[in-house]
C-alpha positions, -999 to 999 in steps of 0.1 A, spaced: -913 -699 -5 -892 -689 24 -921 -699 49 -923 -734 33 -886 -738 32 -883 -729 69 -912 -750 80 -898 -780 58 -863 -777 70 -874 -770 106 -877 -807 115 -842 -816 102 -826 -786 117 -839 -795 153 -827 -831 149 -794 -819 133 -786 -794 160 -795 -819 187 -771 -845 173 -742 -821 164 -740 -806 199 -741 -840 215 -708 -849 231 -698 -879 252 -670 -860 269 -674 -822 265 -710 -809 272 -719 -784 244 -752 -767 254 -780 -790 264 -772 -826 258 -802 -844 244 -787 -879 242 -801 -894 211 -788 -925 197 -791 -914 161 -816 -899 136 -844 -924 141 -839 -923 180 -840 -886 179 -872 -885 159 -889 -910 183 -877 -893 213 -887 -858 203 -921 -870 190 -926 -893 221 -919 -865 245 -935 -834 227 -955 -847 198 -954 -833 163 -951 -798 177 -917 -807 193 -903 -817 160 -907 -782 146 -899 -763 178 -879 -733 170 -884 -737 133 -900 -702 130 -865 -689 139 -853 -702 105 -877 -677 87 -855 -647 91 -825 -667 83 -839 -681 50 -854 -647 40 -822 -626 47 -799 -653 33 -819 -657 -1 -823 -619 -5 -787 -612 2 -775 -642 -20 -795 -629 -51 -789 -593 -48 -752 -593 -41 -745 -619 -69 -763 -599 -96 -747 -566 -82 -713 -580 -79 -713 -596 -113 -725 -563 -129 -699 -543 -111 -671 -567 -121 -683 -567 -158 -687 -529 -159 -651 -524 -145 -638 -549 -172 -619 -567 -144 -630 -600 -160 -646 -609 -193 -684 -604 -194 -703 -635 -191 -672 -656 -184 -669 -683 -157 -644 -662 -138 -668 -633 -134 -694 -656 -123 -670 -673 -99 -657 -639 -85 -693 -626 -80 -704 -657 -62 -675 -656 -39 -683 -620 -29 -719 -631 -26 -710 -659 -2 -691 -635 21 -721 -612 21 -745 -640 29 -723 -651 59 -723 -616 73 -760 -611 69 -771 -647 79 -748 -657 109 -768 -637 134 -799 -655 125 -779 -689 126 -768 -682 160 -803 -673 173 -818 -705 156 -791 -727 169 -797 -715 205 -834 -720 203 -831 -755 187 -805 -766 211 -819 -753 245 -835 -778 269 -872 -777 273 -896 -784 302 -924 -809 304 -947 -788 284 -921 -781 256 -913 -746 267 -876 -736 264 -856 -735 296 -832 -706 285 -853 -685 261 -890 -678 260 -888 -672 222 -870 -653 194 -871 -618 208 -860 -631 244 -831 -649 227 -820 -618 208 -822 -596 239 -803 -621 262 -775 -624 235 -772 -586 233 -772 -583 272 -746 -610 280 -724 -610 249 -730 -579 230 -732 -576 192 -701 -599 189 -722 -628 203 -742 -629 171 -711 -637 150 -699 -668 170 -689 -694 144 -687 -670 115 -656 -685 101 -671 -720 102 -703 -706 87 -682 -690 58 -664 -723 52 -699 -740 47 -718 -712 30 -690 -698 9 -686 -730 -13 -724 -735 -12 -728 -700 -27 -701 -705 -53 -716 -738 -65 -753 -727 -62 -748 -694 -81 -724 -709 -108 -751 -736 -116 -778 -710 -115 -760 -688 -139 -751 -717 -162 -787 -729 -164 -801 -695 -169 -777 -692 -199 -788 -726 -212 -824 -716 -208 -817 -683 -226 -802 -701 -255 -831 -725 -257 -855 -696 -257 -836 -678 -284 -836 -710 -305 -873 -714 -301 -879 -678 -312 -855 -683 -342 -874 -715 -352 -907 -698 -348 -898 -670 -372 -883 -693 -399 
């Protein structure tokens, strides 16, 4: 699942990053100068073929794997701890909300370094054969960030990331918990009907 998700999202992340870092007045990273979504797709495909549309998408794999693993484990562990401590009523919306907020913070701490790496790989300029101008690949990017910026370099944009991922985690885990409860009730109803 993480591989398919990273590959499927890779195309849109390349284009999104190109468009978001584009500026008419302040140069933010490499300026790709696309006129919009369709123009970006045409330009990237025209210059580098299908491979160019997914350039750097492998860098999304660690992000998706770490983010998903962190989200699911910290949500469950946080909710169990909250309910064991009797801070909030077991199974309540408030315990789900508190656990999902803790989960969102953990996801941001774990995932931000992978976001920084992916963004730098997606946004770098490329030569005529499609090779990156700043980074030769994932490991080269990691080493260059460490050498030039230290560990703090991996946490650039952590607050902005938290403002995006925090609410996403709250909604995602709240809906997941609710739907899981509905499914459990439906299964219990089916079992009760089967024994009647």
